[in-house]
N, C-alpha and C positions, 0 to 999 in steps of 0.2 A: 386645256379647256377645264375651266372650273365645274365642279359638280354641283349642279342648283339644288338637288334634292336634298343634300346634307347641309345646307347652309343654315346657321343658327344666328339668333338675334344676338347672342352673347359672344360671338366671335370678333365682333368689332367694338372698339371703344367709342362711346358718344363722341359726336363732334365738338359738343361745347364743354367737354369734362377737361379741366386744366391738367396739364402735365406735371408730375411731381418735379421739384427742383432737383433732386439728385437723379432722376432717370432721363434719359434722352428721349425725345419724340419717338413714337413707334416708327419704324422703318428706317430710322438714320443709325448709322454705325459710328460710335463715338470715337473720336480721334484726339491724340494729344493728352492734355491733362484730364480731359473727360474719361478717356479710355483707362487711364491710370487709376483715376477714381473708381470706375466701375470695376476694375480688376481687384482693387483693394477691398471693394465692398464684398465682392464674390469671395475673396480669400478669408475675409473676417467671418462671413456667413458659413463657409466650410469649417473653418476653425470651430466656430460654436457648435455645429452639428457633431464634430469629431470629439469635443470636450463632453458633450451630451453623451455621446456613445460609450466613451470610456468610463463615465460615471455610471452609466447603467451596467457596464460589463463588471466594474468593481463592486457594484451592490449584488449583482447575481453570484459573484464569486464568494462574497461574504456570507450571502445566504446559504449557498452549498456547504461552505466550512461549517457554519452554525448547525446546519442539518446534520452533517457528518459527527459534529461533536456530540449533538444530542443522541444519535443512534449509539454512539461509542459508550456514553454514560449510561445509557440504557442497558447496553450489553454488559458492562462491567457490574451494574448492579444486579442484573439477572444471574451472572455468574457468581457474583457473592452469595446470592440467596440459595442457589443450588449447591454451592461448596458447604455453606451453613447447614444445610439440611443433610447432606451426606455426613459431614463431621459429627453431627448430632446423632445419626444413626449408628454410625461407627462407635461413638462413645457409649450410647445406651447398650449395644451389642457386647462391647468389652465389659461394661458394669455388670451385665447379666451373666456373662461368662465367668467373671471373677467370683460372683455370688454362688454360681453353681459349684465352682471348685471349692469354695469355702464351705458350703454344705456337705459336699462330699468328704471333706477332711475334717469334719466334727466342729463346724461353726467357727473356723478360724479366719475370719475375714481378712486379716492382713496376709496370711499365706495364700489365699486365693488371688489377691491383687498382685502380689509379688509373683507368683506362677504365671498368672496371664500378661502382666507387664513384661516379665522376663522372656516368656515365650514369644511375644510380639517382637521385641528387641531382637532376640535371636533370628526369628524369620526374616525381619527387615536386613539384619547383617548377612544373612546368608544370600538373600536376594541381591543386595548390592554386590557382594563378592562374585556371584555367578554372572551377573550382568557385566562387571569389569573385566573378569575372565574371558567371557564371550566376545566383548568389544576388543580386547587386546588380541585374541586369536584371530578375529577376522581382519583386523587391521594388518597383522603379520602375514596373513595369507594373502592379501592384496598386494603387499609389498614383495612377497615371494613370486607371485605370478607376474608382476611388472618386470622384475629381473629376469625372470624366464624368458618372457618376451623380447626383452631387449638382448640377451644372449643369443636367441635364435635370430634375431635381425642382424647382429654382429657376425654371426657365423656365415650367414647368407653372403653378407658384404665382402667379408675377409675370405672365407673358404675354410676355416677351422674355428673351433670354439676358443673364445677369448677367456675362458674361465681356466685360470693357471692353477695346475697342481703344484705340489711343493717342489717338484723335481723340474717342471717345465718353465720356469722362470728363468728368462734370458739374462745372460750377464752383461752388464753395462759398464 
């Protein structure tokens, strides 16, 4: 039973309105070539919607990449500014230290610069040497621990240690 209270004047097409030539009259189901034309029309419409969606997604991706590039450039510029400030401060500190040493040595500016520069180079070399030694030591310790675990695992499987002593090597 139809719901009379929710009936609208816009639900029905006017009786005198002409039917477009590419659409069948309302209530008729197209058959044959008309059905094929209707299906092709819907497929073309769907294709256009899909192309529009793809273009919108591509534009959105381009905007995201552009925004990421902008933030990356801004970050690199900020990093360059911070590095420049730190390098300038370090340079001023070293020049001041060299002048202090020169004043202590009787106004010999070259000797203050040599002592300051040489001292910085020696400190850097010592830092690098200690860092390399520490890195090698930790790498060796990790390998040693890995082989100790492997030997314990092999001993649990075989029943004896596979770490061969000089006299324990079997004859082959």
